[in-house]
Backbone of each chain as ProteinMPNN parsed JSONL, in Angstrom:
{"seq_chain_A": "SAVISQKPSRDICQRGTSLTIQCQVDSQVTMMFWYRQQPGQSLTLIATANQGSEATYESGFVIDKFPISRPNLTFSTLTVSNMSPEDSSIYLCSVDRRGENIQYFGAGTRLSVL", "coords_chain_A": {"N_chain_A": [[218.949, 155.616, 162.66], [217.048, 156.958, 160.077], [217.674, 157.884, 156.507], [217.814, 161.033, 155.462], [217.209, 162.905, 152.746], [217.368, 166.185, 151.769], [216.485, 168.868, 150.117], [216.83, 171.902, 148.246], [220.03, 172.425, 149.857], [219.809, 175.546, 150.859], [218.934, 178.751, 149.687], [217.977, 181.793, 147.62], [215.503, 183.694, 147.529], [212.916, 185.721, 144.644], [211.017, 188.639, 146.638], [207.248, 186.706, 146.294], [207.729, 184.66, 144.269], [207.477, 181.342, 144.67], [209.129, 178.122, 145.615], [209.97, 175.095, 145.915], [210.086, 172.512, 148.446], [212.479, 169.932, 148.296], [212.13, 166.434, 149.981], [213.244, 163.164, 151.146], [212.783, 159.989, 151.177], [214.919, 157.096, 153.01], [213.813, 155.181, 152.983], [210.816, 153.275, 153.388], [208.075, 154.896, 154.852], [205.012, 156.405, 156.533], [204.074, 158.164, 157.64], [205.034, 161.779, 157.419], [206.785, 164.793, 158.148], [206.333, 168.487, 158.166], [208.277, 170.816, 159.305], [209.155, 174.492, 160.571], [211.795, 176.197, 161.437], [212.236, 179.552, 162.278], [214.128, 182.267, 162.252], [216.717, 182.127, 165.192], [214.439, 180.409, 166.34], [212.293, 178.241, 168.314], [211.464, 174.707, 166.598], [208.397, 174.814, 164.867], [205.734, 173.091, 163.69], [204.538, 172.476, 160.626], [202.554, 170.827, 158.612], [201.181, 167.885, 158.337], [202.141, 165.056, 156.438], [200.367, 162.661, 155.239], [200.968, 159.714, 152.812], [198.671, 159.524, 150.202], [196.297, 161.36, 151.306], [195.681, 163.779, 152.002], [197.304, 166.574, 153.119], [198.194, 167.44, 156.834], [197.566, 170.354, 157.578], [198.045, 172.638, 160.508], [197.274, 175.169, 162.585], [197.121, 178.393, 161.723], [198.862, 178.27, 159.467], [198.117, 177.628, 156.243], [197.146, 175.313, 153.262], [197.112, 176.932, 150.638], [199.689, 178.493, 150.71], [201.148, 176.955, 151.918], [201.575, 174.513, 150.348], [201.237, 170.359, 150.084], [202.943, 167.706, 148.484], [202.54, 164.702, 148.561], [203.719, 161.863, 147.224], [204.53, 159.112, 147.392], [205.717, 156.271, 149.522], [208.474, 157.489, 149.764], [209.205, 159.609, 149.5], [208.197, 163.5, 149.688], [207.015, 166.549, 149.27], [207.398, 170.245, 150.219], [205.525, 173.032, 148.795], [206.783, 176.788, 149.7], [204.631, 178.917, 148.372], [204.242, 182.18, 146.938], [206.721, 184.166, 148.566], [207.182, 186.211, 151.101], [209.588, 188.414, 152.294], [209.075, 187.332, 155.62], [209.056, 184.63, 155.47], [211.75, 184.036, 155.753], [213.344, 181.056, 156.781], [214.487, 178.657, 157.844], [213.334, 175.213, 157.008], [212.548, 172.096, 157.986], [212.15, 168.593, 156.862], [211.299, 165.812, 159.366], [210.575, 162.254, 159.867], [209.072, 159.441, 160.848], [210.416, 157.076, 161.335], [210.089, 153.861, 161.837], [207.779, 153.758, 163.061], [208.076, 153.866, 165.596], [207.359, 156.061, 166.817], [208.904, 158.039, 167.024], [210.71, 160.779, 166.086], [213.479, 161.676, 163.219], [215.434, 163.694, 161.736], [215.498, 165.378, 158.207], [218.374, 167.564, 156.56], [217.787, 169.631, 156.243], [216.151, 173.136, 154.398], [217.485, 175.975, 154.045], [216.493, 179.044, 153.754], [216.109, 182.265, 152.065], [213.89, 185.109, 152.0], [214.709, 187.856, 149.667]], "CA_chain_A": [[218.255, 155.993, 162.226], [216.853, 157.409, 158.703], [218.628, 158.525, 156.107], [216.662, 161.713, 154.745], [217.92, 163.935, 152.045], [216.58, 167.202, 151.422], [217.064, 169.377, 148.627], [217.551, 172.694, 148.073], [219.714, 172.517, 150.888], [219.557, 176.357, 150.865], [217.947, 178.641, 148.356], [217.966, 182.829, 148.089], [214.334, 183.896, 146.664], [212.481, 187.037, 145.402], [209.35, 187.876, 146.878], [206.457, 187.02, 144.908], [207.816, 183.915, 143.511], [207.761, 180.09, 145.071], [210.11, 177.364, 146.099], [209.575, 173.686, 146.226], [212.147, 171.335, 149.265], [211.744, 168.236, 148.608], [211.973, 165.193, 151.415], [213.52, 161.55, 150.117], [214.188, 158.846, 152.499], [215.719, 155.327, 151.958], [212.67, 153.612, 153.29], [209.121, 153.31, 152.933], [207.387, 155.808, 156.436], [203.823, 156.398, 156.71], [203.729, 159.829, 157.728], [206.342, 162.651, 156.915], [206.639, 166.001, 158.886], [207.356, 169.363, 157.497], [208.458, 172.123, 160.134], [209.509, 175.771, 160.211], [212.206, 176.905, 162.348], [212.474, 180.602, 162.072], [215.926, 182.586, 163.17], [216.818, 182.242, 166.691], [213.34, 179.986, 167.47], [212.738, 177.071, 167.622], [210.769, 174.209, 165.886], [206.377, 174.609, 164.618], [204.989, 172.195, 163.227], [203.503, 172.982, 159.276], [201.745, 169.428, 158.305], [201.887, 166.483, 158.522], [201.567, 164.644, 155.321], [200.503, 161.277, 154.479], [200.749, 158.936, 151.662], [197.06, 158.903, 149.798], [195.316, 161.676, 151.61], [195.585, 165.566, 152.443], [197.666, 167.336, 154.208], [197.133, 168.052, 157.784], [198.004, 171.749, 158.42], [198.288, 172.899, 162.213], [196.526, 176.168, 162.804], [198.126, 179.316, 161.224], [199.27, 177.376, 158.007], [197.425, 176.73, 154.988], [197.577, 174.433, 151.895], [197.455, 178.158, 149.752], [200.543, 179.694, 151.343], [202.239, 175.781, 151.912], [201.413, 173.008, 149.38], [202.106, 169.639, 149.996], [202.557, 166.125, 148.165], [203.41, 163.214, 149.17], [203.057, 161.186, 145.62], [204.718, 157.534, 147.71], [205.951, 156.643, 151.225], [209.494, 157.713, 150.303], [208.911, 161.589, 148.913], [207.612, 164.701, 150.025], [207.698, 168.403, 148.877], [206.431, 171.777, 150.91], [206.427, 174.474, 148.797], [206.655, 177.898, 149.771], [204.602, 180.283, 147.422], [204.45, 184.527, 146.889], [207.432, 184.035, 149.338], [207.67, 187.045, 151.832], [210.601, 188.181, 153.529], [208.735, 187.045, 157.002], [209.368, 183.41, 154.778], [212.894, 183.47, 154.979], [212.954, 180.202, 157.758], [214.793, 177.82, 158.441], [212.147, 174.037, 156.705], [212.959, 170.804, 158.074], [211.383, 167.533, 157.046], [210.722, 164.58, 159.533], [209.928, 161.506, 160.077], [209.108, 158.318, 161.903], [210.707, 155.41, 159.927], [210.093, 152.109, 162.2], [206.828, 153.934, 163.504], [208.671, 153.85, 167.367], [206.714, 157.442, 167.648], [210.163, 158.291, 167.11], [211.349, 162.121, 164.719], [214.255, 162.036, 162.591], [215.292, 165.047, 160.707], [216.536, 166.418, 157.0], [219.542, 168.782, 156.83], [216.964, 171.368, 156.693], [216.564, 174.265, 153.989], [218.048, 177.752, 154.238], [215.852, 179.964, 152.102], [216.26, 183.83, 152.306], [213.285, 186.166, 151.248], [214.79, 189.513, 149.596]], "C_chain_A": [[218.052, 156.024, 160.651], [217.408, 158.084, 158.075], [218.04, 159.593, 154.875], [217.07, 162.375, 154.16], [216.72, 164.996, 151.544], [217.704, 168.528, 150.937], [216.187, 170.812, 147.959], [218.321, 172.818, 149.357], [219.603, 174.072, 151.383], [219.494, 177.22, 149.903], [218.073, 180.452, 148.8], [216.755, 183.035, 147.266], [214.203, 185.176, 145.777], [211.048, 187.056, 145.754], [208.965, 187.871, 146.042], [206.319, 185.587, 144.705], [208.115, 182.399, 144.945], [208.76, 178.904, 145.286], [209.841, 175.918, 146.207], [210.888, 173.162, 146.423], [211.278, 169.872, 148.7], [212.194, 167.336, 149.523], [212.141, 164.239, 150.772], [214.29, 161.257, 151.155], [214.104, 157.261, 151.619], [215.193, 154.723, 152.058], [211.652, 154.275, 152.772], [208.71, 154.389, 155.062], [205.739, 156.077, 155.71], [203.666, 157.675, 156.651], [205.057, 160.618, 157.633], [206.032, 164.165, 157.527], [206.831, 167.051, 158.271], [207.559, 170.786, 159.328], [208.986, 173.556, 159.192], [210.215, 176.113, 161.589], [212.973, 178.834, 161.795], [213.405, 180.693, 163.123], [215.483, 182.796, 164.973], [214.974, 181.747, 167.603], [213.413, 178.416, 167.195], [211.754, 175.892, 166.352], [209.262, 174.175, 165.551], [206.368, 174.097, 163.731], [204.153, 172.4, 162.112], [202.58, 172.316, 159.483], [202.757, 168.718, 158.518], [201.423, 165.825, 157.597], [201.884, 162.916, 155.178], [200.086, 160.615, 153.191], [199.204, 158.521, 151.34], [196.605, 160.113, 150.593], [195.771, 163.027, 151.859], [196.126, 165.646, 153.027], [197.144, 167.82, 154.94], [197.588, 168.655, 158.457], [197.316, 172.173, 159.844], [197.886, 174.166, 161.698], [197.885, 177.554, 162.573], [198.93, 178.997, 159.944], [197.985, 177.213, 156.795], [197.985, 176.197, 153.799], [197.766, 175.829, 150.933], [199.104, 178.194, 149.99], [201.876, 178.59, 150.782], [201.707, 173.958, 151.488], [202.101, 172.055, 149.298], [201.808, 168.819, 149.429], [203.997, 165.633, 148.757], [202.831, 161.956, 147.915], [203.442, 159.326, 146.618], [204.996, 157.703, 149.027], [207.461, 156.879, 151.11], [209.817, 159.315, 149.885], [208.396, 162.687, 149.323], [207.394, 166.172, 148.689], [206.723, 169.221, 149.935], [206.706, 172.868, 149.817], [205.371, 175.655, 149.0], [206.033, 178.832, 148.737], [204.072, 180.827, 148.168], [204.889, 184.682, 147.94], [207.498, 185.694, 149.555], [209.163, 186.782, 152.524], [210.69, 187.032, 154.871], [208.911, 185.37, 156.641], [210.399, 182.796, 155.319], [212.762, 182.514, 156.825], [214.63, 179.126, 157.388], [213.724, 176.021, 157.8], [213.128, 172.882, 156.795], [211.914, 170.265, 157.11], [211.494, 166.613, 158.132], [210.031, 163.244, 159.235], [210.341, 160.659, 160.408], [208.854, 157.039, 161.291], [210.386, 154.195, 160.326], [208.241, 152.478, 162.778], [206.858, 153.92, 164.892], [207.985, 155.363, 167.761], [208.208, 158.615, 167.89], [210.679, 159.581, 166.107], [212.714, 161.99, 164.69], [214.529, 163.5, 161.39], [216.829, 165.512, 159.503], [217.452, 167.027, 157.847], [218.703, 169.926, 156.923], [217.515, 171.935, 155.41], [216.563, 175.251, 154.63], [217.124, 178.434, 152.836], [215.904, 181.68, 152.79], [215.422, 184.016, 151.506], [213.442, 187.383, 150.862], [213.801, 190.422, 148.932]], "O_chain_A": [[218.725, 155.278, 159.94], [217.865, 159.084, 158.63], [217.835, 159.249, 153.711], [217.762, 163.058, 154.915], [215.595, 164.756, 151.107], [218.847, 168.925, 151.165], [215.133, 170.74, 147.326], [217.622, 173.293, 150.252], [219.234, 174.059, 152.558], [219.997, 176.74, 148.887], [218.233, 180.714, 149.993], [216.865, 182.536, 146.146], [215.168, 185.932, 145.894], [210.162, 186.236, 145.512], [209.382, 188.428, 145.026], [205.215, 185.061, 144.845], [208.835, 182.549, 145.932], [209.587, 179.298, 144.463], [209.071, 175.861, 147.166], [211.939, 173.102, 145.786], [210.219, 169.243, 148.709], [213.142, 167.939, 150.027], [211.43, 164.083, 149.78], [215.322, 161.588, 151.738], [213.689, 156.692, 150.609], [215.38, 153.6, 151.59], [211.507, 155.283, 152.082], [209.285, 154.225, 156.137], [205.472, 155.924, 154.518], [203.165, 158.268, 155.696], [206.119, 160.014, 157.783], [204.918, 164.631, 157.29], [207.744, 166.838, 157.473], [206.716, 171.298, 160.065], [209.154, 173.754, 157.989], [209.593, 176.287, 162.637], [213.972, 179.078, 161.118], [213.64, 180.046, 164.143], [214.563, 183.282, 165.631], [214.437, 182.19, 168.618], [214.058, 177.684, 166.445], [211.426, 176.386, 165.273], [208.764, 173.219, 166.145], [206.996, 174.525, 162.763], [202.962, 172.532, 162.393], [201.698, 172.666, 160.268], [203.971, 168.654, 158.712], [200.193, 165.777, 157.604], [202.898, 162.226, 155.074], [199.05, 160.898, 152.59], [198.583, 157.606, 151.881], [195.697, 159.329, 150.868], [196.986, 162.837, 151.811], [195.944, 164.885, 153.977], [196.121, 168.484, 154.77], [198.036, 168.35, 159.562], [196.129, 171.981, 160.107], [198.063, 174.397, 160.502], [199.026, 177.647, 163.026], [199.73, 179.862, 159.588], [197.01, 176.473, 156.926], [199.086, 176.519, 153.351], [198.848, 175.758, 150.351], [199.696, 177.729, 149.017], [202.834, 178.753, 150.026], [201.574, 172.865, 152.04], [203.222, 172.095, 148.789], [200.598, 168.592, 149.402], [205.173, 165.8, 149.08], [201.743, 161.382, 147.872], [202.617, 158.426, 146.463], [204.759, 158.707, 149.699], [208.064, 156.591, 152.144], [210.861, 159.906, 150.158], [207.336, 162.358, 148.79], [207.709, 166.375, 147.516], [205.607, 168.887, 150.334], [207.751, 173.517, 149.785], [204.163, 175.776, 148.792], [206.825, 179.583, 148.168], [203.595, 180.63, 149.285], [204.134, 185.225, 148.747], [207.763, 186.452, 148.622], [209.718, 185.793, 153.003], [211.598, 186.262, 155.184], [208.903, 184.695, 157.67], [210.45, 181.58, 155.506], [212.28, 183.051, 157.822], [215.562, 179.293, 156.602], [213.286, 175.655, 158.892], [214.115, 172.656, 156.094], [211.035, 170.955, 156.594], [212.545, 166.162, 157.676], [209.067, 163.149, 158.476], [211.557, 160.488, 160.496], [207.915, 156.326, 160.937], [210.324, 153.311, 159.471], [207.481, 151.515, 162.884], [205.786, 153.956, 165.496], [208.083, 155.783, 168.914], [208.394, 159.579, 168.633], [211.173, 159.093, 165.09], [213.351, 162.104, 165.738], [213.823, 164.001, 160.514], [218.032, 165.758, 159.594], [217.534, 167.122, 159.071], [218.905, 170.958, 157.562], [218.658, 171.697, 155.022], [215.86, 175.516, 155.605], [217.124, 178.339, 151.608], [215.706, 181.985, 153.966], [215.533, 183.519, 150.385], [212.691, 188.234, 151.339], [213.975, 191.64, 148.948]]}, "seq_chain_B": "QKEVEQNSGPLSVPEGAIASLNCTYSDRGSQSFFWYRQYSGKSPELIMSIYSNGDKEDGRFTAQLNKASQYVSLLIRDSQPSDSATYLCAVFDNTDKLIFGTGTRLQVFP", "coords_chain_B": {"N_chain_B": [[197.045, 176.344, 175.114], [199.107, 174.204, 174.856], [202.48, 173.83, 176.35], [206.193, 173.846, 176.077], [208.654, 174.157, 177.692], [211.801, 176.129, 178.277], [214.631, 176.912, 180.031], [216.039, 179.269, 177.891], [219.36, 180.001, 178.288], [222.534, 181.355, 177.838], [223.632, 177.954, 178.938], [226.737, 178.398, 180.549], [229.182, 176.295, 181.201], [232.31, 174.704, 182.601], [234.902, 172.988, 180.773], [234.753, 169.259, 181.056], [232.847, 169.12, 183.402], [229.655, 168.544, 185.043], [226.768, 169.302, 182.696], [223.854, 170.66, 183.229], [220.143, 170.406, 182.148], [217.479, 171.22, 182.08], [212.946, 170.771, 181.762], [210.328, 172.146, 181.269], [206.897, 170.697, 180.91], [203.634, 171.041, 179.59], [201.648, 169.668, 179.396], [199.339, 166.822, 180.915], [199.126, 164.89, 180.308], [201.286, 163.531, 178.288], [203.41, 161.07, 177.321], [206.005, 160.871, 176.117], [209.582, 161.257, 175.625], [211.583, 163.948, 174.719], [215.223, 164.704, 173.682], [217.127, 166.833, 171.774], [219.631, 167.829, 169.903], [221.474, 169.901, 168.125], [222.997, 171.431, 166.224], [224.857, 175.018, 165.592], [223.824, 175.861, 162.335], [222.492, 173.763, 161.783], [220.973, 170.959, 161.634], [218.814, 169.26, 163.998], [219.492, 167.021, 165.839], [218.489, 163.71, 167.426], [219.607, 162.926, 170.796], [218.528, 161.681, 172.967], [215.774, 159.606, 174.778], [213.284, 158.649, 176.831], [210.957, 157.432, 178.188], [210.01, 156.558, 180.632], [209.504, 157.319, 184.415], [212.379, 158.346, 186.51], [215.732, 157.838, 185.589], [217.771, 157.449, 182.911], [220.155, 156.692, 181.317], [222.902, 156.99, 178.916], [225.578, 156.368, 177.724], [227.253, 159.634, 178.387], [225.489, 160.873, 178.661], [222.516, 161.631, 180.854], [218.723, 161.293, 181.021], [216.174, 162.525, 182.342], [213.224, 161.809, 184.2], [210.059, 163.138, 185.348], [207.43, 162.752, 186.021], [205.129, 163.009, 187.569], [205.566, 165.473, 188.47], [206.421, 167.375, 186.362], [208.177, 166.999, 184.503], [211.007, 167.085, 182.394], [214.745, 166.25, 182.502], [218.381, 166.683, 181.444], [221.485, 165.55, 181.627], [224.599, 166.236, 181.606], [227.712, 164.938, 181.459], [230.643, 164.624, 182.15], [231.835, 167.478, 180.799], [232.224, 168.508, 177.195], [234.079, 170.847, 174.851], [232.914, 170.14, 172.639], [230.751, 169.63, 172.67], [229.294, 171.718, 172.947], [226.27, 173.644, 172.161], [222.873, 173.757, 171.232], [220.102, 172.449, 172.859], [217.244, 171.095, 172.737], [213.642, 170.087, 174.43], [212.138, 167.784, 173.428], [207.857, 167.202, 173.831], [206.116, 164.911, 172.811], [202.017, 165.533, 172.594], [198.476, 164.735, 173.7], [197.8, 164.25, 171.146], [199.481, 162.923, 169.853], [201.311, 165.135, 168.589], [204.618, 166.217, 167.928], [205.553, 168.947, 170.294], [207.818, 171.285, 170.394], [210.435, 172.607, 172.922], [212.181, 175.582, 173.116], [214.708, 175.511, 173.459], [217.642, 175.201, 174.964], [220.668, 176.868, 175.096], [223.654, 175.625, 175.031], [226.853, 176.203, 176.155], [230.501, 175.152, 176.96], [233.642, 175.411, 177.865], [236.417, 175.377, 177.215]], "CA_chain_B": [[198.126, 176.092, 174.318], [200.394, 172.962, 175.077], [204.014, 174.234, 176.197], [207.499, 173.03, 176.811], [209.074, 175.972, 178.771], [212.741, 175.756, 178.422], [215.419, 178.152, 179.606], [217.296, 180.178, 176.808], [220.422, 180.003, 178.542], [223.643, 180.69, 177.677], [224.716, 177.82, 179.524], [228.515, 177.687, 180.763], [230.179, 175.287, 181.786], [233.425, 175.182, 181.991], [235.369, 171.4, 180.3], [234.825, 168.565, 182.078], [231.486, 169.539, 183.914], [228.256, 168.154, 184.788], [225.832, 170.49, 182.397], [222.18, 170.52, 183.689], [219.292, 171.409, 181.047], [216.282, 171.47, 182.26], [212.473, 171.036, 180.568], [208.686, 171.503, 181.86], [205.776, 170.947, 179.703], [201.937, 171.806, 180.643], [200.64, 168.59, 179.203], [199.907, 165.932, 182.056], [198.58, 163.385, 179.528], [202.284, 162.96, 177.911], [204.034, 160.26, 177.727], [206.961, 160.787, 175.886], [209.917, 163.147, 176.055], [213.214, 163.583, 173.864], [215.781, 165.964, 174.028], [217.294, 166.909, 170.507], [220.91, 168.763, 169.976], [221.135, 171.172, 166.995], [224.495, 172.837, 166.327], [225.039, 176.09, 165.014], [223.504, 175.89, 161.129], [222.296, 172.782, 161.515], [219.194, 170.249, 161.664], [218.382, 168.732, 165.283], [219.725, 165.239, 166.127], [218.001, 163.142, 168.707], [220.179, 161.637, 171.516], [217.57, 160.767, 173.815], [214.371, 159.751, 174.451], [212.823, 158.733, 178.239], [209.602, 157.342, 178.428], [209.655, 156.25, 182.244], [209.819, 158.087, 185.602], [213.794, 157.591, 186.527], [216.585, 157.981, 184.957], [217.767, 156.836, 181.658], [221.749, 156.541, 180.594], [223.853, 156.606, 177.832], [227.249, 157.331, 177.905], [227.391, 160.75, 179.261], [223.845, 161.002, 178.427], [221.471, 160.951, 181.594], [217.624, 161.568, 180.842], [215.83, 162.363, 184.175], [211.819, 162.272, 184.141], [209.455, 163.217, 186.493], [205.999, 162.808, 185.75], [204.366, 164.221, 188.837], [206.114, 167.405, 189.079], [205.775, 167.645, 184.841], [209.999, 167.303, 184.221], [212.588, 166.324, 182.05], [215.585, 167.108, 182.305], [219.184, 166.046, 180.322], [222.751, 165.906, 182.327], [226.026, 165.213, 180.112], [229.334, 164.39, 182.295], [232.048, 165.134, 181.543], [231.01, 167.609, 178.741], [233.056, 168.626, 176.119], [233.824, 171.995, 173.499], [232.167, 169.436, 171.501], [228.968, 169.606, 173.402], [228.263, 173.237, 172.649], [225.354, 173.678, 171.118], [221.621, 174.446, 171.725], [219.589, 171.433, 173.302], [215.875, 171.64, 172.152], [213.466, 169.228, 174.765], [210.733, 168.075, 173.067], [207.582, 166.455, 174.164], [204.079, 164.597, 172.417], [200.778, 165.423, 172.911], [198.369, 163.63, 173.455], [197.86, 163.996, 169.694], [200.879, 162.525, 169.154], [202.056, 166.436, 168.067], [205.458, 167.123, 168.822], [205.924, 170.096, 170.597], [209.158, 171.928, 171.258], [210.974, 174.12, 173.778], [212.922, 177.077, 172.06], [216.274, 175.186, 173.245], [218.992, 175.935, 175.618], [222.154, 177.072, 174.68], [224.954, 175.144, 176.164], [228.26, 176.571, 176.054], [231.315, 174.231, 177.252], [234.804, 176.651, 177.335], [238.156, 175.022, 177.689]], "C_chain_B": [[199.035, 175.256, 175.253], [201.563, 173.408, 174.996], [205.179, 172.966, 176.613], [208.229, 174.146, 177.284], [210.959, 175.108, 178.852], [213.897, 177.248, 179.166], [216.668, 178.434, 179.253], [218.285, 180.02, 176.938], [221.208, 181.568, 177.931], [223.725, 179.78, 179.204], [226.15, 177.567, 179.444], [228.967, 177.168, 181.462], [232.005, 175.093, 181.19], [233.964, 172.349, 181.682], [235.789, 170.421, 181.153], [234.089, 168.41, 183.653], [230.154, 169.124, 184.059], [227.435, 169.293, 184.066], [224.305, 169.895, 183.128], [221.216, 170.808, 183.208], [217.726, 170.86, 181.825], [214.919, 171.968, 181.488], [211.009, 171.038, 181.519], [207.989, 171.136, 180.901], [204.566, 171.005, 180.909], [200.729, 170.172, 180.377], [200.452, 167.372, 179.592], [200.106, 164.786, 181.129], [200.124, 162.734, 178.91], [202.6, 162.146, 178.655], [205.251, 159.566, 177.264], [207.649, 161.95, 175.346], [211.201, 162.5, 175.277], [213.625, 164.742, 174.046], [216.951, 165.146, 172.699], [219.397, 167.809, 170.795], [220.966, 169.137, 168.636], [222.462, 172.002, 167.368], [223.972, 173.854, 165.198], [224.285, 175.992, 163.173], [222.818, 174.186, 160.977], [221.101, 171.551, 161.812], [219.006, 169.798, 163.38], [218.662, 167.156, 165.663], [219.419, 165.027, 167.342], [219.332, 162.352, 168.986], [219.755, 161.559, 172.533], [216.461, 160.887, 173.512], [214.513, 158.789, 175.688], [211.301, 158.641, 178.001], [208.285, 157.014, 180.383], [209.82, 157.166, 183.177], [210.816, 157.937, 185.751], [214.682, 158.106, 186.148], [217.489, 157.165, 183.524], [218.99, 156.794, 181.095], [222.214, 156.079, 179.087], [224.583, 157.352, 177.647], [227.13, 158.464, 178.769], [226.758, 161.428, 179.735], [223.004, 160.44, 179.268], [220.487, 161.571, 181.23], [217.02, 161.771, 182.124], [213.929, 162.718, 183.609], [211.263, 161.894, 185.458], [208.413, 163.335, 186.345], [205.103, 163.119, 185.973], [204.176, 165.598, 188.583], [206.48, 168.059, 186.956], [207.184, 167.622, 184.319], [210.381, 166.62, 183.892], [213.971, 167.032, 182.431], [216.974, 165.932, 181.65], [220.611, 166.246, 181.345], [223.858, 165.428, 181.39], [226.926, 165.789, 181.196], [230.249, 164.407, 181.344], [232.095, 166.258, 180.455], [232.48, 168.529, 178.337], [233.312, 170.058, 175.035], [232.805, 171.401, 172.677], [230.666, 169.194, 171.523], [228.51, 170.53, 173.474], [227.924, 172.942, 171.791], [223.853, 174.786, 171.43], [220.482, 172.839, 172.16], [217.922, 171.461, 173.362], [215.41, 169.848, 173.149], [212.804, 168.729, 173.935], [209.578, 166.527, 173.54], [206.407, 165.649, 173.217], [203.472, 164.801, 173.381], [199.915, 164.437, 173.095], [197.138, 163.33, 172.408], [198.12, 163.495, 168.544], [201.604, 163.551, 167.863], [203.399, 166.566, 168.995], [205.885, 168.758, 169.215], [207.44, 170.094, 171.28], [209.585, 172.495, 172.146], [211.067, 174.788, 172.765], [213.887, 176.428, 172.802], [217.072, 175.932, 174.283], [220.248, 176.693, 175.421], [223.412, 176.876, 175.372], [226.072, 175.765, 175.692], [229.645, 175.857, 177.164], [232.54, 175.1, 176.968], [235.867, 175.784, 178.554], [238.579, 175.129, 179.371]], "O_chain_B": [[199.581, 175.694, 176.266], [202.041, 173.536, 173.869], [205.128, 171.848, 177.127], [207.918, 175.216, 176.761], [211.261, 173.997, 179.289], [213.823, 178.4, 178.738], [217.782, 178.192, 179.716], [218.83, 179.786, 175.859], [220.603, 182.606, 177.663], [223.832, 180.327, 180.301], [226.728, 176.834, 178.642], [229.215, 177.643, 182.57], [232.616, 175.23, 180.13], [233.597, 171.249, 182.094], [236.798, 170.468, 181.856], [234.516, 167.856, 184.667], [229.421, 169.371, 183.101], [227.333, 170.322, 184.734], [223.987, 168.739, 183.408], [220.892, 171.867, 183.746], [217.328, 169.7, 181.721], [214.969, 172.97, 180.776], [210.682, 170.139, 182.294], [208.537, 171.258, 179.806], [204.474, 171.013, 182.137], [199.663, 169.797, 180.866], [201.105, 166.52, 178.99], [201.007, 163.948, 181.161], [200.247, 161.513, 179.003], [202.456, 162.033, 179.872], [205.65, 158.439, 177.558], [207.205, 162.998, 174.878], [211.665, 161.364, 175.176], [212.954, 165.702, 174.422], [217.39, 164.008, 172.535], [219.993, 168.147, 171.817], [220.27, 168.408, 167.93], [222.816, 172.775, 168.258], [223.129, 173.712, 164.312], [225.218, 176.743, 162.891], [222.786, 173.629, 159.879], [220.273, 171.992, 162.609], [219.341, 170.85, 163.925], [217.779, 166.299, 165.685], [219.784, 165.728, 168.286], [219.979, 161.603, 168.255], [220.608, 161.315, 173.387], [215.923, 161.598, 172.664], [215.552, 158.138, 175.8], [210.573, 159.582, 177.687], [207.162, 157.103, 180.88], [210.447, 158.119, 182.714], [211.019, 156.968, 185.019], [214.558, 159.312, 186.361], [217.614, 155.949, 183.666], [218.799, 156.907, 179.884], [221.92, 155.1, 178.4], [224.549, 158.566, 177.449], [226.891, 158.236, 179.954], [226.871, 162.248, 180.646], [222.566, 159.302, 179.093], [220.828, 162.713, 180.922], [217.453, 161.078, 183.045], [213.544, 163.615, 182.859], [211.554, 161.033, 186.288], [208.154, 164.508, 186.614], [204.208, 163.491, 185.214], [203.274, 166.433, 188.508], [206.733, 169.227, 186.657], [207.318, 168.503, 183.469], [210.453, 165.513, 184.425], [214.121, 168.241, 182.609], [216.777, 164.739, 181.423], [220.657, 167.369, 181.848], [223.899, 164.453, 180.639], [226.838, 166.914, 181.688], [230.44, 164.238, 180.139], [232.379, 165.96, 179.295], [233.397, 168.996, 179.013], [232.335, 170.17, 174.294], [231.945, 172.058, 172.092], [229.803, 168.767, 170.756], [227.386, 170.634, 173.964], [228.423, 172.336, 170.843], [223.769, 175.983, 171.707], [220.262, 172.229, 171.114], [217.486, 172.039, 174.358], [216.06, 168.811, 173.015], [212.744, 169.659, 173.131], [209.948, 165.356, 173.62], [205.58, 166.538, 173.015], [203.749, 164.58, 174.56], [200.252, 163.294, 172.788], [196.107, 162.667, 172.522], [197.746, 163.426, 167.374], [202.137, 163.226, 166.803], [203.463, 166.852, 170.19], [206.442, 169.551, 168.455], [208.002, 169.412, 172.137], [208.751, 173.378, 172.35], [210.379, 174.762, 171.744], [214.399, 177.51, 173.092], [217.095, 177.16, 174.37], [220.439, 177.155, 176.546], [224.051, 177.663, 176.07], [226.109, 175.781, 174.461], [229.563, 176.263, 178.323], [232.573, 175.583, 175.836], [236.023, 175.635, 179.766], [239.732, 174.9, 179.734]]}, "name": "protein", "num_of_chains": 2, "seq": "SAVISQKPSRDICQRGTSLTIQCQVDSQVTMMFWYRQQPGQSLTLIATANQGSEATYESGFVIDKFPISRPNLTFSTLTVSNMSPEDSSIYLCSVDRRGENIQYFGAGTRLSVLQKEVEQNSGPLSVPEGAIASLNCTYSDRGSQSFFWYRQYSGKSPELIMSIYSNGDKEDGRFTAQLNKASQYVSLLIRDSQPSDSATYLCAVFDNTDKLIFGTGTRLQVFP"}
């Protein structure tokens, strides 16, 4: 499996502010994925981040709210912009390390918005 | 809307028993199926993948796939209290998007 470092591990933020979450992988990967897990819910894909191209967003998620960067093959960031309490969730990055179509997850970022 | 359905539970089993977790999916074209375990407050951890009809065994875990009936199951033999977690079924759809079920909470009591 891949070693996936995600930070911060948790944060408490004020509404209207933004938080950038970082995801670092110990090897080069083509695709990185960002998920949201709302309290008591399952995982919902936010977007897929490929290096060198714009992220592909799923229905219900927009770039202005969740801008993503993918500057190289081992790193990605997800920003949660103009936060509201409804953004309180766990945000997870995952990677398909060997192109096997098997996703491994980072430890997640637990975000609370007051 | 492609869906993956799981009973939310909790499924309670005594220590040493077999826990049986079930999952159905709607996309008949799906070819790849996964079980993840998620402890409370932690991220999902892959425990099994299965791609062909039949059974796949790994230690105390057995995944079963029946594509004709569109279901996949996970059996945990000799269940231990440390197996208490939420088990997420995940299925790749025909656009290579991983769709997760809502998870089944398993409780193994001593």
